[in-house]
Backbone as CSV, one residue per row, in Angstrom:
resi,resn,N_x,N_y,N_z,CA_x,CA_y,CA_z,C_x,C_y,C_z
1,UNK,30.092,-93.728,-7.802,30.663,-92.407,-8.094,30.356,-91.344,-6.733
2,UNK,31.576,-91.075,-5.970,31.460,-90.099,-5.575,30.597,-88.427,-5.678
3,UNK,29.393,-88.712,-5.282,28.407,-87.260,-5.060,28.415,-86.107,-4.092
4,UNK,29.072,-85.017,-4.474,29.357,-83.771,-3.761,28.391,-83.188,-2.718
5,UNK,28.405,-83.377,-1.353,27.687,-82.615,-0.464,28.155,-82.298,0.394
6,UNK,27.110,-80.602,0.724,27.587,-79.531,1.367,27.985,-80.648,3.203
7,UNK,28.691,-79.834,4.055,28.739,-80.215,5.771,27.797,-79.617,6.177
8,UNK,26.110,-79.333,6.539,25.443,-78.591,7.120,25.946,-78.056,8.285
9,UNK,25.687,-76.492,8.366,25.871,-76.220,9.244,24.701,-75.210,9.397
10,UNK,24.609,-74.355,10.735,23.098,-73.831,10.882,23.641,-72.459,10.264
11,UNK,24.642,-71.656,10.409,24.907,-70.284,9.969,25.848,-69.747,8.771
12,UNK,26.451,-71.172,8.492,27.086,-71.413,7.090,27.086,-72.331,5.856
13,UNK,26.735,-71.360,4.493,26.067,-72.677,3.883,26.522,-73.347,3.204
14,UNK,27.988,-72.833,2.862,28.846,-73.648,1.591,29.826,-74.210,1.950
15,UNK,29.794,-74.911,2.907,30.874,-75.384,3.670,30.795,-76.943,3.117
16,UNK,31.889,-77.602,2.809,31.922,-78.836,1.751,33.567,-79.436,2.018
17,UNK,33.745,-80.700,2.141,35.269,-81.499,1.823,35.280,-81.591,0.956
18,UNK,36.480,-81.033,0.071,37.064,-80.420,-1.515,37.539,-82.109,-1.707
19,UNK,37.663,-83.404,-0.866,38.339,-84.584,-1.220,36.943,-85.315,-1.546
20,UNK,37.473,-86.511,-1.630,36.255,-87.657,-2.130,36.060,-88.066,-4.046
21,UNK,36.898,-86.755,-4.408,36.678,-87.492,-6.173,37.426,-88.136,-6.963
22,UNK,37.069,-88.833,-7.492,38.080,-90.234,-7.819,39.097,-89.261,-9.231
23,UNK,40.328,-89.500,-9.408,41.515,-88.725,-10.596,41.578,-90.085,-11.537
24,UNK,41.648,-89.176,-12.459,42.010,-89.910,-13.389,42.684,-90.780,-13.758
25,UNK,43.786,-91.391,-12.590,44.501,-92.568,-12.830,43.590,-93.510,-11.702
26,UNK,42.836,-93.236,-11.334,41.552,-94.601,-10.475,42.562,-94.086,-8.728
27,UNK,42.879,-92.612,-8.300,43.236,-92.769,-7.038,41.934,-91.624,-6.512
28,UNK,42.594,-91.154,-5.454,41.192,-90.421,-4.945,41.588,-89.271,-4.156
29,UNK,40.946,-88.192,-3.878,41.794,-87.269,-2.774,40.949,-87.672,-1.581
30,UNK,41.697,-87.376,-0.458,41.841,-87.733,0.821,40.210,-86.635,1.287
31,UNK,39.843,-87.405,1.912,38.682,-86.604,2.401,39.066,-86.373,4.265
32,UNK,38.588,-85.198,4.998,39.028,-84.893,6.057,40.097,-84.345,6.054
33,UNK,40.433,-83.951,5.065,41.782,-82.985,5.293,41.782,-81.720,4.640
34,UNK,41.077,-81.187,3.801,41.170,-80.271,2.659,39.554,-79.527,2.740
35,UNK,39.219,-78.783,3.948,37.774,-78.147,3.489,37.668,-76.893,2.604
36,UNK,36.557,-76.210,2.319,36.016,-75.178,1.710,35.020,-74.530,2.461
37,UNK,34.786,-73.181,2.061,33.697,-72.693,3.025,33.472,-70.911,2.194
38,UNK,32.009,-70.664,2.836,32.242,-68.857,3.034,32.661,-68.408,4.008
39,UNK,32.202,-67.212,4.345,32.601,-66.506,5.159,32.433,-67.622,6.975
40,UNK,33.116,-67.131,8.142,32.438,-67.597,8.562,32.335,-66.796,10.337
41,UNK,31.944,-65.713,10.120,31.691,-64.655,11.168,30.178,-65.381,11.964
42,UNK,29.581,-66.167,10.846,27.989,-66.393,11.394,27.980,-67.494,12.384
43,UNK,28.941,-68.152,13.095,28.580,-68.901,13.556,28.499,-69.319,14.614
44,UNK,26.910,-70.071,14.964,26.315,-70.871,15.872,26.964,-71.449,17.109
45,UNK,26.444,-71.951,18.715,26.741,-72.163,18.819,27.223,-74.190,18.589
46,UNK,26.210,-74.570,17.730,26.083,-76.119,17.478,27.540,-75.702,16.691
47,UNK,27.376,-74.779,15.749,28.300,-74.846,14.341,29.782,-74.806,15.146
48,UNK,30.193,-73.776,16.059,31.549,-73.669,16.514,31.951,-75.520,17.322
49,UNK,30.603,-76.256,17.936,31.160,-77.550,18.160,31.455,-78.706,17.196
50,UNK,30.675,-78.143,15.818,30.451,-79.322,14.952,31.846,-78.832,14.067
51,UNK,32.470,-77.457,13.648,33.931,-77.291,13.333,35.313,-77.519,14.233
52,UNK,34.664,-77.881,15.513,35.724,-78.134,16.461,36.195,-79.351,16.271
53,UNK,35.170,-80.493,16.050,35.364,-81.656,15.783,36.193,-82.331,14.155
54,UNK,36.102,-81.105,13.403,36.600,-81.752,12.370,38.673,-81.140,12.733
55,UNK,38.621,-80.983,13.708,40.148,-80.862,14.395,41.236,-80.012,13.275
56,UNK,40.938,-79.174,12.958,41.317,-78.154,11.899,42.352,-77.688,12.401
57,UNK,43.738,-77.318,11.662,44.999,-76.921,12.211,45.013,-75.580,11.966
58,UNK,44.512,-75.586,10.457,44.903,-74.507,9.798,43.064,-73.423,9.017
59,UNK,43.257,-72.486,9.198,42.436,-71.505,7.830,42.660,-70.669,7.302
60,UNK,42.985,-70.549,6.334,43.163,-69.643,5.337,42.251,-68.721,4.605
61,UNK,42.413,-67.606,4.930,41.111,-66.486,4.799,41.659,-65.661,3.532
62,UNK,40.882,-65.759,2.752,41.071,-65.399,1.576,40.740,-63.557,0.999
63,UNK,39.459,-63.398,1.713,39.355,-61.802,1.772,39.789,-61.035,2.274
64,UNK,39.744,-59.499,2.087,40.530,-58.327,1.881,40.524,-57.942,3.708
65,UNK,41.429,-56.779,3.577,41.313,-56.181,5.244,40.083,-55.642,5.295
66,UNK,39.494,-54.994,4.915,38.096,-54.457,5.189,36.825,-55.599,5.596
67,UNK,36.955,-56.964,4.543,35.977,-57.364,4.633,36.119,-58.820,6.052
68,UNK,37.548,-58.720,6.651,38.087,-59.637,7.923,38.029,-58.337,8.959
69,UNK,37.910,-57.364,8.896,37.027,-56.408,10.026,36.028,-56.375,9.945
70,UNK,34.811,-56.045,9.410,33.577,-56.438,9.233,33.038,-57.443,9.993
71,UNK,33.753,-58.757,9.097,32.913,-59.765,9.834,34.168,-61.034,9.306
72,UNK,34.790,-60.401,10.814,36.151,-61.640,11.688,35.175,-62.551,11.619
73,UNK,36.304,-63.951,11.398,36.152,-65.308,11.843,35.613,-65.616,13.177
74,UNK,34.645,-66.670,13.114,34.419,-66.978,14.422,34.860,-68.382,15.080
75,UNK,35.976,-68.468,16.121,36.384,-69.152,15.885,35.945,-70.220,17.427
76,UNK,35.828,-71.295,17.832,35.831,-72.016,18.874,36.353,-71.594,19.606
77,UNK,36.194,-71.581,21.661,36.910,-71.001,22.449,38.017,-72.002,22.763
78,UNK,39.115,-71.231,23.165,40.450,-72.289,23.243,40.889,-73.229,22.095
79,UNK,40.856,-72.929,20.703,40.937,-73.718,20.220,42.783,-73.294,19.550
80,UNK,42.947,-74.405,19.262,44.864,-74.144,18.603,44.825,-73.485,16.804
81,UNK,43.703,-73.223,16.399,43.594,-73.141,14.952,44.470,-72.055,14.437
82,UNK,45.339,-72.006,13.463,46.368,-71.035,12.923,45.530,-70.569,11.954
83,UNK,45.341,-68.709,12.079,44.411,-68.624,11.440,45.168,-67.537,10.527
84,UNK,45.034,-67.725,9.218,46.187,-67.384,8.436,45.658,-66.337,7.174
85,UNK,45.357,-65.058,6.784,45.027,-64.208,5.599,46.156,-64.320,4.614
86,UNK,45.656,-64.701,3.532,46.157,-64.364,1.936,45.227,-63.751,1.207
87,UNK,44.638,-62.515,1.491,43.929,-61.680,0.863,43.952,-62.103,-0.540
88,UNK,42.886,-62.134,-1.253,43.246,-61.757,-3.043,41.769,-60.519,-3.596
89,UNK,42.286,-59.898,-3.840,41.388,-58.716,-4.137,42.504,-57.276,-4.651
90,UNK,42.362,-56.802,-5.379,42.870,-55.589,-5.939,42.792,-54.667,-4.756
91,UNK,43.635,-54.094,-3.911,43.845,-52.898,-3.108,42.785,-52.102,-3.340
92,UNK,42.242,-51.179,-4.250,42.021,-50.331,-5.183,40.802,-50.427,-5.020
93,UNK,40.400,-51.961,-4.969,38.669,-52.513,-4.925,38.220,-53.234,-3.410
94,UNK,38.785,-52.578,-2.630,38.698,-52.900,-1.014,38.025,-52.085,-0.454
95,UNK,36.802,-51.280,-0.680,36.092,-50.160,0.392,35.634,-50.842,1.503
96,UNK,35.794,-49.762,2.137,34.660,-50.174,3.810,32.864,-50.474,3.739
97,UNK,32.688,-50.775,4.374,31.291,-51.015,4.486,30.698,-49.577,4.431
98,UNK,31.180,-48.430,4.833,30.715,-46.960,4.578,30.403,-46.525,2.888
99,UNK,31.987,-46.674,2.050,31.891,-46.727,0.951,31.004,-46.878,0.086
100,UNK,30.785,-49.052,0.408,29.782,-49.216,-0.362,28.696,-48.622,0.162
101,UNK,28.668,-48.576,1.048,27.116,-47.894,0.998,26.756,-46.617,0.232
102,UNK,27.867,-45.488,0.728,27.651,-44.688,-0.460,27.601,-44.288,-2.091
103,UNK,28.173,-46.033,-2.339,28.329,-46.256,-3.818,27.009,-46.487,-3.725
104,UNK,25.890,-47.248,-2.822,24.814,-47.782,-3.778,23.607,-46.461,-3.732
105,UNK,24.330,-45.676,-2.303,22.451,-44.886,-2.507,22.778,-43.845,-3.517
106,UNK,23.879,-43.226,-3.782,24.307,-42.295,-5.173,24.161,-42.931,-6.239
107,UNK,23.738,-44.171,-6.742,23.102,-44.777,-7.577,24.386,-45.450,-8.514
108,UNK,25.435,-45.352,-8.090,26.826,-45.749,-8.777,26.668,-47.232,-9.818
109,UNK,26.265,-47.650,-9.126,25.878,-49.065,-10.125,24.851,-49.645,-10.769
110,UNK,24.063,-48.321,-11.028,22.616,-48.454,-11.355,23.187,-49.255,-12.881
111,UNK,24.426,-48.590,-13.643,24.118,-49.190,-15.209,25.632,-50.285,-15.024
112,UNK,25.784,-50.701,-13.952,26.811,-51.750,-13.894,27.065,-53.312,-14.489
113,UNK,27.845,-53.706,-14.855,27.491,-54.931,-15.531,28.440,-56.254,-14.938
114,UNK,27.182,-56.772,-13.508,28.036,-57.985,-12.658,29.179,-58.513,-13.255
115,UNK,27.772,-59.512,-15.061,28.463,-60.495,-15.230,30.320,-59.827,-15.318
116,UNK,30.101,-58.711,-16.592,31.633,-58.270,-17.234,32.536,-58.049,-16.137
117,UNK,32.051,-57.681,-14.596,33.049,-57.069,-13.628,33.659,-58.857,-12.917
118,UNK,32.331,-59.952,-12.732,32.872,-61.036,-12.384,34.143,-61.920,-13.151
119,UNK,33.819,-62.218,-14.708,34.426,-62.408,-15.381,36.121,-61.729,-15.437
120,UNK,36.316,-60.032,-15.493,37.142,-59.933,-15.075,37.569,-60.303,-13.973
121,UNK,37.193,-59.850,-12.639,37.633,-60.711,-11.687,38.420,-62.249,-11.298
122,UNK,37.760,-63.199,-12.033,38.465,-64.408,-12.095,39.775,-64.398,-13.365
123,UNK,39.831,-63.219,-14.356,41.183,-63.014,-14.654,42.135,-62.493,-13.451
124,UNK,42.148,-62.185,-12.843,42.667,-61.412,-11.731,43.117,-61.594,-10.879
125,UNK,42.520,-62.560,-10.224,42.477,-64.177,-9.719,43.851,-64.810,-9.742
126,UNK,43.414,-65.246,-11.318,44.233,-66.158,-11.823,45.472,-65.646,-12.130
127,UNK,46.006,-64.315,-12.633,46.752,-63.599,-13.312,47.722,-62.580,-12.555
128,UNK,46.711,-62.226,-11.450,47.527,-60.914,-10.841,47.749,-61.364,-9.319
129,UNK,47.352,-62.495,-9.233,47.673,-62.973,-7.773,48.219,-64.141,-7.340
130,UNK,49.157,-64.269,-8.140,49.806,-65.196,-8.436,50.609,-65.893,-7.465
131,UNK,51.364,-64.867,-6.797,52.528,-64.746,-5.332,51.649,-65.718,-4.552
132,UNK,49.891,-64.922,-4.284,49.121,-65.638,-3.368,48.884,-66.528,-3.394
133,UNK,48.335,-67.034,-4.553,47.835,-68.968,-4.856,49.242,-69.815,-4.876
134,UNK,50.431,-69.344,-5.080,51.969,-69.902,-4.501,51.494,-70.293,-3.097
135,UNK,51.297,-69.411,-2.143,51.405,-69.090,-1.160,50.473,-70.085,-0.589
136,UNK,49.304,-70.191,-1.010,47.888,-70.665,-0.373,48.461,-72.328,-0.773
137,UNK,49.086,-72.530,-2.072,49.710,-74.556,-2.660,50.861,-74.674,-1.064
138,UNK,51.309,-73.547,-1.242,52.711,-74.180,-0.262,52.819,-74.315,0.982
139,UNK,51.349,-73.311,1.631,51.129,-73.833,3.019,50.295,-74.845,3.075
140,UNK,49.480,-75.687,2.012,48.700,-76.208,1.956,50.115,-77.695,1.830
141,UNK,50.811,-77.994,1.250,51.637,-78.800,1.265,52.488,-79.244,2.463
142,UNK,52.424,-78.559,3.261,52.862,-78.652,4.808,52.230,-79.711,6.143
143,UNK,52.708,-80.482,6.261,51.368,-81.668,6.571,51.182,-81.007,7.966
144,UNK,52.042,-80.110,9.047,51.159,-79.372,10.178,50.625,-78.508,9.816
145,UNK,49.837,-78.240,8.442,49.265,-77.446,8.518,47.485,-77.918,8.335
146,UNK,47.231,-79.279,7.731,46.388,-80.139,7.501,45.432,-80.840,8.618
147,UNK,44.513,-81.071,8.759,43.482,-80.437,7.989,43.329,-78.892,7.788
148,UNK,42.914,-78.059,6.916,42.841,-76.911,6.609,41.868,-76.725,5.832
149,UNK,40.974,-75.116,6.126,40.192,-74.995,5.298,40.376,-73.903,4.627
150,UNK,39.784,-73.302,3.619,39.962,-72.445,3.047,38.939,-71.849,2.616
151,UNK,38.564,-70.691,2.762,37.618,-69.657,2.277,37.530,-68.374,2.193
152,UNK,36.482,-67.715,1.474,36.617,-66.425,1.291,34.984,-65.648,1.819
153,UNK,34.812,-64.681,1.025,33.194,-64.498,1.401,32.094,-65.275,1.636
154,UNK,31.899,-65.506,0.015,30.637,-66.640,-0.176,31.199,-67.493,-0.536
155,UNK,32.517,-68.114,-0.663,33.370,-69.318,-1.129,32.511,-69.984,-2.692
156,UNK,33.053,-69.213,-3.481,32.502,-69.071,-4.469,33.247,-68.852,-5.604
157,UNK,34.159,-67.741,-5.614,34.903,-67.155,-6.965,36.501,-67.213,-6.104
158,UNK,36.922,-66.551,-5.168,38.477,-66.888,-5.046,38.863,-68.782,-4.703
159,UNK,37.441,-68.818,-3.491,37.748,-70.290,-2.907,37.705,-71.238,-4.171
160,UNK,36.878,-70.817,-5.113,36.281,-71.649,-6.452,37.740,-71.848,-7.159
161,UNK,38.172,-70.862,-7.354,39.351,-71.169,-8.457,40.156,-71.717,-7.884
162,UNK,41.041,-71.489,-6.818,41.989,-72.315,-6.097,41.377,-74.027,-6.176
163,UNK,40.824,-73.720,-5.000,39.941,-75.612,-5.496,40.179,-75.824,-6.463
164,UNK,39.314,-75.947,-7.508,39.807,-75.960,-9.104,41.475,-76.422,-8.821
165,UNK,42.201,-75.286,-8.657,43.691,-75.906,-9.339,43.915,-76.819,-8.024
166,UNK,43.474,-76.982,-7.322,43.642,-78.255,-6.327,43.557,-79.619,-6.865
167,UNK,42.195,-79.357,-7.198,41.608,-80.652,-7.908,42.438,-81.269,-9.212
168,UNK,42.364,-80.121,-9.797,42.909,-80.364,-11.066,44.386,-80.891,-10.621
169,UNK,44.922,-80.031,-9.709,46.294,-81.032,-9.786,46.475,-82.088,-9.763
170,UNK,45.394,-82.742,-8.576,45.669,-83.809,-8.080,44.785,-85.216,-9.128
171,UNK,44.153,-84.477,-10.324,44.339,-85.335,-11.760,42.803,-85.553,-11.314
172,UNK,41.555,-85.161,-10.683,40.359,-85.248,-11.399,39.936,-84.767,-12.400
173,UNK,38.925,-85.357,-13.266,38.797,-84.595,-14.468,38.038,-83.349,-14.369
174,UNK,38.237,-82.825,-15.673,37.969,-81.387,-15.401,36.193,-81.679,-15.413
175,UNK,35.901,-82.662,-15.953,34.246,-81.767,-16.237,33.408,-82.367,-14.864
176,UNK,34.375,-82.899,-13.839,33.957,-83.331,-12.229,34.304,-82.201,-11.689
177,UNK,35.458,-81.476,-11.970,35.982,-80.196,-10.667,34.832,-78.754,-11.196
178,UNK,34.147,-78.709,-12.268,32.982,-77.879,-13.004,32.384,-78.258,-12.082
179,UNK,31.653,-79.167,-12.128,30.446,-79.818,-11.106,30.760,-79.902,-9.845
180,UNK,31.630,-80.125,-9.255,32.139,-79.509,-7.959,31.608,-77.826,-7.282
181,UNK,32.597,-77.103,-8.876,32.447,-75.671,-9.220,31.051,-75.467,-8.878
182,UNK,30.127,-76.022,-9.459,28.743,-75.550,-9.266,28.278,-76.107,-8.718
183,UNK,28.292,-77.044,-7.259,27.465,-77.310,-6.860,27.417,-76.124,-5.373
184,UNK,27.795,-75.284,-5.571,27.575,-73.918,-4.740,26.087,-73.689,-4.679
185,UNK,25.880,-73.675,-6.447,24.320,-72.880,-6.231,23.486,-73.919,-5.708
186,UNK,23.697,-75.403,-5.573,22.736,-76.739,-5.378,22.901,-75.383,-3.485
187,UNK,23.791,-75.400,-3.007,24.106,-74.949,-1.568,23.218,-73.655,-1.319
188,UNK,23.603,-72.481,-2.552,23.377,-71.512,-1.703,21.893,-71.470,-2.493
189,UNK,21.269,-71.848,-2.800,19.703,-71.574,-3.710,18.814,-71.352,-2.414
190,UNK,18.333,-71.856,-1.264,17.425,-71.750,-0.678,17.765,-69.770,0.267
191,UNK,18.892,-69.512,-0.559,19.299,-68.188,0.641,19.545,-66.953,-0.635
192,UNK,19.530,-67.219,-1.958,19.915,-66.610,-3.005,18.508,-65.682,-2.982
193,UNK,17.348,-65.830,-2.788,16.321,-64.603,-3.047,16.748,-63.477,-2.201
194,UNK,16.977,-64.011,-0.932,17.039,-63.067,0.243,18.359,-62.236,0.178
195,UNK,19.587,-62.821,-0.325,20.406,-62.188,-0.751,20.205,-61.261,-1.965
196,UNK,19.864,-61.461,-2.851,19.371,-60.535,-3.966,18.588,-59.191,-3.431
197,UNK,17.380,-60.058,-2.474,16.676,-58.653,-2.427,17.403,-57.634,-1.385
198,UNK,18.168,-58.264,-0.734,19.166,-57.176,0.594,19.998,-56.581,-0.481
199,UNK,20.520,-56.989,-1.276,21.475,-56.087,-2.034,20.468,-55.346,-3.376
200,UNK,18.871,-55.973,-3.620,18.408,-54.724,-3.985,18.157,-53.586,-3.180
201,UNK,17.557,-53.820,-2.132,17.717,-52.941,-0.864,18.452,-51.896,-0.782
202,UNK,19.867,-52.432,-0.778,20.760,-51.204,-0.118,20.965,-50.287,-1.427
203,UNK,20.599,-51.138,-2.380,20.437,-49.572,-4.069,19.558,-49.241,-4.604
204,UNK,18.566,-49.650,-3.417,16.881,-48.846,-3.458,16.119,-48.846,-4.630
205,UNK,16.747,-50.353,-4.710,15.778,-51.075,-5.844,16.435,-50.757,-7.358
206,UNK,17.043,-50.024,-7.052,17.465,-49.302,-8.462,18.256,-50.122,-9.693
207,UNK,18.659,-51.693,-9.069,19.100,-52.513,-9.724,18.379,-53.898,-9.973
208,UNK,17.759,-54.433,-10.769,17.188,-55.454,-10.935,17.948,-56.708,-10.748
209,UNK,16.723,-57.792,-10.464,17.377,-59.304,-9.809,17.814,-59.780,-10.675
210,UNK,17.756,-59.585,-12.331,18.851,-59.898,-13.237,20.464,-59.418,-13.713
211,UNK,20.447,-58.171,-13.015,21.624,-57.408,-13.076,22.571,-57.912,-11.887
212,UNK,21.602,-58.474,-11.029,22.366,-58.505,-9.510,22.886,-60.168,-9.854
213,UNK,22.214,-60.899,-10.225,22.328,-62.456,-10.709,23.798,-63.118,-10.369
214,UNK,24.559,-62.362,-11.306,25.471,-62.843,-11.893,26.569,-63.123,-11.115
215,UNK,26.665,-61.765,-9.928,27.207,-62.145,-8.887,27.233,-63.075,-7.654
216,UNK,26.589,-63.826,-7.899,26.019,-64.418,-6.843,25.892,-66.100,-7.169
217,UNK,25.658,-66.316,-8.555,25.592,-67.165,-9.186,27.457,-67.597,-9.069
218,UNK,27.719,-69.366,-9.476,28.794,-69.815,-10.099,27.998,-70.030,-11.089
219,UNK,29.173,-69.780,-12.450,28.157,-69.937,-13.722,29.648,-70.977,-14.545
220,UNK,29.155,-71.948,-15.224,29.922,-72.773,-16.005,31.042,-71.780,-16.747
221,UNK,30.595,-71.207,-17.433,31.476,-70.431,-18.343,32.467,-69.228,-17.312
222,UNK,32.171,-68.477,-16.333,33.360,-68.158,-15.501,34.280,-69.016,-15.432
223,UNK,34.516,-69.868,-14.788,35.474,-71.098,-14.211,36.093,-71.610,-15.800
224,UNK,35.402,-72.021,-16.799,35.618,-72.535,-18.190,36.551,-71.414,-19.350
225,UNK,36.268,-70.343,-18.794,36.983,-69.336,-20.018,38.339,-69.454,-19.150
226,UNK,38.484,-69.104,-17.812,39.708,-68.521,-16.831,40.485,-70.402,-16.823
227,UNK,39.801,-71.677,-17.271,40.917,-72.879,-17.575,41.170,-72.604,-18.643
228,UNK,40.363,-72.255,-20.170,40.886,-72.026,-21.081,41.948,-71.609,-20.859
229,UNK,42.353,-70.432,-20.655,43.192,-68.950,-20.828,44.051,-69.691,-19.848
230,UNK,44.268,-70.162,-18.632,45.224,-70.848,-18.380,45.755,-71.841,-19.000
231,UNK,45.081,-72.924,-19.294,45.622,-74.109,-20.427,45.964,-73.027,-21.170
232,UNK,45.660,-72.636,-22.426,46.556,-72.100,-23.674,47.723,-71.507,-23.239
233,UNK,48.006,-70.820,-22.381,49.448,-70.101,-21.826,50.321,-70.927,-21.330
234,UNK,49.957,-72.489,-20.140,50.930,-72.752,-19.417,50.560,-74.317,-19.977
235,UNK,49.271,-74.653,-20.777,49.558,-76.226,-20.575,48.675,-77.145,-19.826
236,UNK,49.104,-77.072,-18.378,49.008,-77.954,-17.360,48.767,-77.115,-16.468
237,UNK,47.886,-77.648,-15.183,47.818,-76.797,-14.034,48.975,-77.046,-13.364
238,UNK,49.701,-77.732,-13.416,50.992,-77.948,-12.745,52.130,-76.961,-13.474
239,UNK,51.934,-76.965,-14.805,53.159,-75.632,-15.473,52.694,-74.388,-15.297
240,UNK,51.569,-74.313,-14.664,50.966,-73.027,-14.175,51.242,-72.419,-12.778
241,UNK,50.811,-73.644,-11.610,51.515,-73.402,-10.467,53.166,-73.110,-10.646
242,UNK,53.780,-74.098,-11.019,55.009,-73.802,-11.445,56.162,-72.725,-11.650
243,UNK,55.356,-72.069,-13.139,55.762,-70.887,-13.902,55.274,-69.672,-13.014
244,UNK,53.653,-69.641,-13.299,53.237,-68.725,-12.932,53.487,-68.344,-11.509
245,UNK,53.092,-69.040,-10.471,52.650,-69.260,-9.106,53.826,-69.593,-8.306
246,UNK,55.460,-69.361,-9.225,56.303,-69.961,-8.600,56.318,-71.300,-7.408
247,UNK,55.516,-72.221,-7.442,55.804,-73.046,-7.038,56.754,-74.577,-6.786
248,UNK,57.353,-75.029,-6.194,58.600,-75.789,-6.275,57.507,-76.404,-7.126
249,UNK,58.942,-77.787,-8.096,58.277,-79.520,-8.241,58.028,-79.995,-6.976
250,UNK,58.918,-80.118,-6.133,59.222,-80.432,-4.899,57.963,-79.895,-4.370
251,UNK,57.699,-79.007,-4.037,55.716,-78.755,-3.299,55.228,-79.256,-3.996
252,UNK,55.003,-79.681,-5.236,54.009,-79.950,-5.784,54.052,-81.559,-5.520
253,UNK,54.758,-82.136,-5.663,54.795,-83.285,-4.973,54.578,-84.082,-4.141
254,UNK,55.047,-83.281,-2.931,54.358,-83.249,-1.300,52.824,-82.782,-1.285
255,UNK,52.403,-82.267,-1.860,51.047,-81.648,-1.848,50.559,-82.925,-2.583
256,UNK,50.765,-83.468,-3.650,50.153,-84.958,-4.093,50.051,-86.139,-3.145
257,UNK,51.105,-86.245,-2.350,51.182,-87.322,-1.392,50.326,-87.000,-0.301
258,UNK,50.488,-85.625,0.544,49.349,-85.180,1.016,48.008,-85.840,0.733
259,UNK,47.494,-85.320,-0.266,46.168,-85.129,-0.586,45.354,-86.372,-0.923
260,UNK,46.503,-87.330,-1.603,46.026,-88.454,-2.355,45.965,-89.850,-1.750
261,UNK,44.804,-90.495,-1.921,44.714,-91.968,-1.036,45.628,-92.770,-1.706
């Protein structure tokens, strides 16, 4: 059995290969062709060298315009990587860093339900950003764009949902897809306390650790709930991608051929 593990970088914490998993019909997703990660602005010189060794052709950035401006991806010098922005986030929820700080300092988040927010966010990803998901699947179905990296800020929610769709499309069992999604917690665990402490400091300690924790954790119920909704409405990931995301059957077949051994 393939046991997922992260690709070790110095300053990127959730970088890993989407492939390696066995499908229900006994095939396997190729390794070295699709990767996922958290944001790429902190790369060290060693990280840049390692990234270069992966021979990426495309990086698809799911972050908002303000996220990208404040923390632009750092890429190897003289690289030929194509950087494509496919933002997944409601425009009204794309505050710049100064507006965020104002919210924190004024106590706007004191009684905020972060778990409810996260669950709602998954529903928005799945049903309000179908055009973007369709664009991503179409990009990944073109051999000239592979190997490719998909990333957002933490590599957990936006990246996690789309990765799950790709793995399910390939035929990976749902329980394996969930395990892959939850592996974010293993990779992020050494850094969790530091991130929560920083967030609490930003809010002048008006929020407790337990209030904040849902934002930083991948939780089984988040992905399970939205996948249940997708399957109840469409019956399969294939049909969801075709009907909701307007991906053609030819595109899905091409992606199958490209990513499966």
